[in-house]
N, C-alpha and C positions, 0 to 999 in steps of 0.2 A: 110348232117344229122348234127344236132345239138349234142352238146356232152351229153346233157342228155339223149337224144334218143339212141347215140351209149354206155352210160354207162349202160342203161336200158337194152339194147340187151346185152352187155357183161356179165352183172347180171344174165339175164337169161339161156345164154349159159352154164356159170360156175354153176350155180345151177342144171341145167339140168344133166351135166355130172360129179355132186359132186366134182367141181375144186375149188381149193383157188388160188387168186390172190396174187401176189406183184409187186411194181414197184421198179425200180432203175433208178433213174433221177437224170439227171445232167444239162443241160442248162434250161430245163422246170420248174425245181425248185418244182416239187411237184404240177404240174398243172393236171396232169392224175389222181394221187391219190386223188386230190381236186375233180375231176369231176366224178369219182368213188363215194366218200364218200358224194356225193350228193344225192346219192338213198337211200331210206330208208330201211333199214335192210341189207346194204352192208356188214357189218360185217359177215353177213353168208358166203361172197364168197371172201372177200377183208382182207388179213391177215396186212399188212403193205406196208407201203413206206419208200423207203431208198431216201431221198435227198443227192447225194454225188457230190457236188458242184466242192471240190477239189480233187487233186490226192491222197492227203494222207486220205480223206473221203473214197474214192474208194477202197484204199487199206485197211484201217482198219475195214470199215463196210461190205466190201462185197469180201474182199480178191483177188481183183487184184493183180497181182504181180507187184513190182517195174519193172522188165527189161521189162515187158511188156508194161508199160505205158512209159518207157525211149525208147524202140525201135519204137514204132509206134505211140505215142502221144496220148492224152486223147480223141482226136475225130479221130477213126479209129474202124475198125471191129473188131480187136480182143480184145480190151478194151469193146466195146457194147457186145461181146459175154461174157467176164468174168463177166461183170455186170450182165448180165441176169442168167448165171449160178452162181454166188454169191448170187444173191438175192434168187434163190432158196435153196443153202447151210445155209443160214443165218435167214430161215425163215419157216414156218410151210405150205407154198404155195406148189401148184403143178404146176403152171403157173407163169411165168414172163414175164415182159416187162423191156428194158432197153432203153434209149435216153442218147447220149452224142452227144454235137454240138456245133457250135460257132452262138450264136444268136445278137452277135455285141453289139454296133456298131463297137468296134473294135476287135482285135483279128484274123481277118481274113488274111491268106496269099494266094499266088496265087496258091499253091497245094490245100488249105483248105480255101475258101473263106467264109465270113459271110455268113450264112445261110445253110452250111454244116453241116448235121445231121445224124448221124449213129443212127441205130434202131437195137435191135435185142428182138425176141421172143423164150422162151422156154417153152415147155410143158413136164413134167417128161423126159421120154426117146425117146421122138420125136427129130428128127433131129431140131437145131437151125437154125431160119429163119432171115436173115438179109437184111437191105436195106440202103442204102446212098440216100439221099434226098438233093436237093439244093432249099431251099426255097426263096423266094424274100420277102422284105419288112423291116420295121423298127423291132427294137426287139419284141415289143409286137407282131407284126404280126407273125414273125419266129416263137415263142416260142406258140403261139395258133396254127399255121399250123402245126408244129410238133405233139403237143398234139392231135390235130384233125386225124392227119393220121396215128399215134400209135395205138389209139384206133381203127380206122377201120379196120386196118391189123391185129389188134389182134381177131377182130371179123372172119375175113377172116380164120386165123391160126387154129383157134379151130375148124371151119366148114370143112376146108380141111383136120384135122387131124383125121377126121371118126372115133370118139371116141366108 
């Protein structure tokens, strides 16, 4: 599904359920927020986007604890969860998505190769959903695939929450 179609579907779901979205993005650099705001009227269901590329930004803007970053690394499930939760705390949103990963071409390790991306989705008091994906391709392709995946899974998450 195209980004514009995903963003439209997300907007319809959010409006239907009276929800407001925020994004907390690292490796995608705001691509999810950009896709969402392509939709006219998205200000009715999109509050804000956080681009927290550095660890310091994750701490200052989202409240990710330094010890979590040190213990698990920026590309980890605990950090993705903390980013998603922090997005809700530091916005007026009721739904958040978080993305943290290694888009490359450098920065990968054997344990966390280039293309490793952690996602977290959080809706109010519902349990957080997380996912680790390993995308293939160059930097642009990895970022694009991560954006598409995040948005498609957000649709599923909202639908499965049975509001």
